N, C-alpha and C positions, 0 to 999 in steps of 0.2 A: 367299417370295421372300428368296434370301441378302442378307444387306445387303448387299454392296458388288455386288452385281448393281442393287436396291434407289438404292443413294446412283448410278450411273452413270446410271440411268436417269431418277432427276431431277437431278442435276448436279449437287447440292450434296454436297461431301467435307470430309472431316476432313479437319484437318492431319496428323494421327498414324493411319498402319495398323500395327499388331502382329501380324502371319502366325507364329504360335508351333504348333509342335508334330512328331510325327515322320515326319507323314505328307508328307514332300516333295513328291508330284505337287501337294498342293492348296494346300503354300505357294506353290511351282512358278504353279500356276493361280490366284491370286486376285493373286497379284503380277504376271502379266501383263496380267490384264484390266483391272485398272485404267490401269498403263505404255500401253497400247494407247489409253486415253479418253482419259490423261490429258496425254500428249505429242505432239506432232504430229508428223509424219513427217522428219527428217531437221535437227530440231534439239536440236543439240547445245550450246544459249546457256544452255536452261533444266533439263536431264534430267544426273542425274550418281549415275554408282553405283560404289557405295564395295564390295569384299569383300575387303578387308586388312585384317589384325585390325591392323594399327600404324596404325590409323585417330588422326590427333589429333581431339580431342574438340571443341576452342576452334575449331578450323576448320572442323569439320562443326558447327558453332554460326551461325559466322559463313558463312560457305554460307549456310545455310537464312533468315537474316536478311537476306539479299539480295532484294532482288524483281526477278520476270521479268521478260527485255526481251522485250518483244513477244510477251507470252504471258501467258495467265491465270492460270496454276500455273508453280511452278520444281518439280518433283517430283526428290527426291534418294531411292537405291533404297539401302541395306545390306545384303549378303548375309551371314545366322548370323558377326556380329560379336562375337558374345557381350557384346555390350550391356549387355543385360537380367540376366546371371549374377552382377554384386555391383553394389552402389552407385553412382552418382556423381556430385556437385555441379551440378557444371554442367552438362550432358543433363540433368539432375531437372530442371535453373531453367528451361531451354530449354521443354523437353514440359510445364511447367505454364504456362506463358503462350508458343504459338506462333505464329508468322508465319502469318498468313491465306492471304498469297496461294504460302504454302509448303505440301507436303502430301511427309512421312516415310513410306516405307513400310522396316518390318522386317519383315526375314524371320529366325525365331530356332530350332531344331531342339528348342529348351527355356532355358527364363527359369526366376529365382527371384522369387516372387512376393513376398519379404520388402523388395526393395529400391526405393530411392524411384524408381527410374524406370521400374518397374512404374506402383508407384502412381502416377506422374504423366502419365503414358501412361493408362494409365485412367478418368480424369481425364478426360479433356480428347478422345482418341483413339477409335477401334476397333478392339479386342483381337479376334480370331480362331481359336481352337483349330482347326489343324488335323488333326485326329485322325479316326477311325473310331470307331461305339459299341465298349464294352469286350463287350458283350454280341455272340455270335458269331454268331447267329441275326438278330440287326439289324444287325448288319455286314456281314453278305452280302444282306438285303436292298437296304440301300442301295446295296449296291457291286453288284446283278444289278439296279436300274435303273439306274444309271450305267448301265452294259452296253448295257443294254436301248436304253435313247435312242438310242447310239451305232449301234447295230445296226439298228434302225428310220432313221435319216439315212442309212444304207448299204441300205437295201432287201434286207434280210439280218434271215433267225433262224437260234436255233441250239439245235442237240438238246436235248432233257432230259438227256440222260446226258454230253453233251459238255460244256452249261455246267456240270455239278458234277462236270469232270476237268478242264474248264481253273480253275475258281475252290480246286479243291483244288493243283493245280500254280504258280498266282500269287499266292493269297491275302497273302504275306507282305508285298508294299506297292501302289502300287495302282500306283508306278511301276513295276515286275515285270509289273504287267496290262496296262499302258497301251500297255508294250512289245512284248509277245504277242501282244495284241489286233491293234494295225498288225500285223504278221509274218501273223496268220490270213487277215487281209481282204485281204493283197495273197496270199498264198495261195489264195485261194477262188477271187476271179476274178470270175468270171461268174456261178459256183454262187452260187445262192439259199439254199443252207442251209448251215450250219458242222458237220461231223458231228466222232464221239468218235473217227474216225481222222483229220479232221486237225488237230485238237486233241493227237494223240499225236504226229503227227508233227512239227509247228510247234514245239511244249514240250517236245522231251525234252531238252534243253541243261539242263533246272529239275533232275533228276537227277544230272548228272553234277558240276554247281556245288553241289547238295548234299551230295554226298561228298566231293568236296573241302573244304567248310566242317565238313565231319565229321571227317575225315583232320588239318584243321588246329587243330580244339578238341581233338581226342585230343593233338595235338604239348606241347600248353600245358596237358592232364591238365586241364583243365576238361568234368569229369561233366557239367553242367546243359547248356553247348554242341552235345557230342556227342549226347548222348540228344534234343534238340529239334530236330534235326536228321536223326537220324534217326527220331523220330519223325512229322515232317515227310513225310519220304519213304513210311513206312506211311498214312499219313493220304490222300499221294496214289494207296493204293490202287499202289503199287509193292511186285512181287514179292518177297518174301526173298532168292529165288537171284538175279534179279537186282540186288539190291540188293548182292550180295555177290561176283555176278560181277565187277560196275561199281567196287569199293571196292577187288578184285585188281590189276584193269586200272589205276587209277589209281597205288595203291601200284608198279607196276611202271614206271609211268612215272615216278614221281617216284625211283624206282631208276637209272634208265637214266641219266637228267638227271643225276643227279648225280659217276652213274664218267661221263661225258662233260665236266662240267662240271671234272672232276678232273684231266681228260687236256685240259682246255684245248683243247675245243672250240668256237670258233664257237655263239654263240646261232640261229643263221641251222641249221646241222647238227645241234645237239642240238634244235632245233624239228624235224628230218628223222628223225632217229635215235630217239626219244622220241616221234612222235605226236602232239605237242602243238601249240597253235596258236601262231606267235612268237612273239603279242602275249602268251601266258599264262607266256610262259616265264620272265622275273624272276619272277611270284609263285610259281610249284614249282621255283625252283631257293632260293627264300628258305625256302619251307618244309623243303626237302630237310635244309638247315644245320641240321630238329630233330630228324632223323634220322642214325643210324651204318649204313654200310650192311646193317651184319649185321642189326638192326632191322629196317630194311625187306625185308629175307631172309627175316625171321624170319618179319613181318604173315604174306610169301608164303604160305611152308609153312603157317602154320597155318589158314590162308583155303583152303589145297588141302585140306589133310584135313578140315578146317568144314564145305567142299561136296560130299566126297564122303560126307560122315555122313550130308547133307540130303539127297542123293539114295539113299540107300540102307538108313535103317533112320527119320529121322525122314518122317515124311508126312501130319500133319499141317499146316496154315499158322500155325498157335500155334507147337511146336513148333520150325519153323523161326524162325519170329520171335525166341522167345525165346533160342533159341541162338547167335543175332547178336547180342544183346543182353550176354549172358552175355561170348561173345567182344571184345567193345569195354568192355565195363566191365575186364575182367581187363589190357589194354592198357595199366590208368589205373592201377591197381596201381600 
């Protein structure tokens, strides 16, 4: 049983919980489990959330030392405040001798285990590392178990090839997987089995998002970032010709948005004229500032030439894959 589930079942809670690691979904899930178990509905007197980095540690310690009112526990949540990135004497002193009627829940994306606050929390609290196994096979096995249990709870199954496609498209984070899984459930409705076509229909946004990230990395001359995005697309079994086509479309949208912004069109008009979702216009315009109009037109021209070459002389998938990689690397030089 997971330590947090065990504490909830026994009703015996630690005074300190530190949930850390790069899987935001796990941090959020464990935090919400604790809150649900510890905080009575509507209780605002004994439940406090800090989510601003401007927190005063002395005020936090003072609140933590305050007895709860008409409740068994006072619950304080500190969301990703970077409190475990450097030492702090006031916080460390409290964590060494915490108030046993207060439960402090810290969530942190990253921590420094050399700090006095980490060492104090480790000696008195429950520390949960929210990450997936580094071994890819083990990580996929754990995720498959998680998704499998959710499918079973919904009375549904997933085809083997559909699962592999779903995993390849969403395995970057459990947050992405959770979002896409919920969309899949809504899409399949009363159908008992999730098919490959279902996955390809619902998770199609993955390709556009990944190519946008690839162009963003390209603008920063980040070779590793560009290659990681490209290889993620290949691992998701996207065809090289499709990757190239969507890359051209993305560059064209950026070019249109840039030109319209220069002519002082409104965001609404830019969205309509470029085919960009209005919610992503700002993000696209920020990226557009990284390129000149000539550069964008040059990218599109080069892609057109490569597209012709791939269709006429490059017959093997490996050749097409390598050709796109060379094209991307050439843009960074």
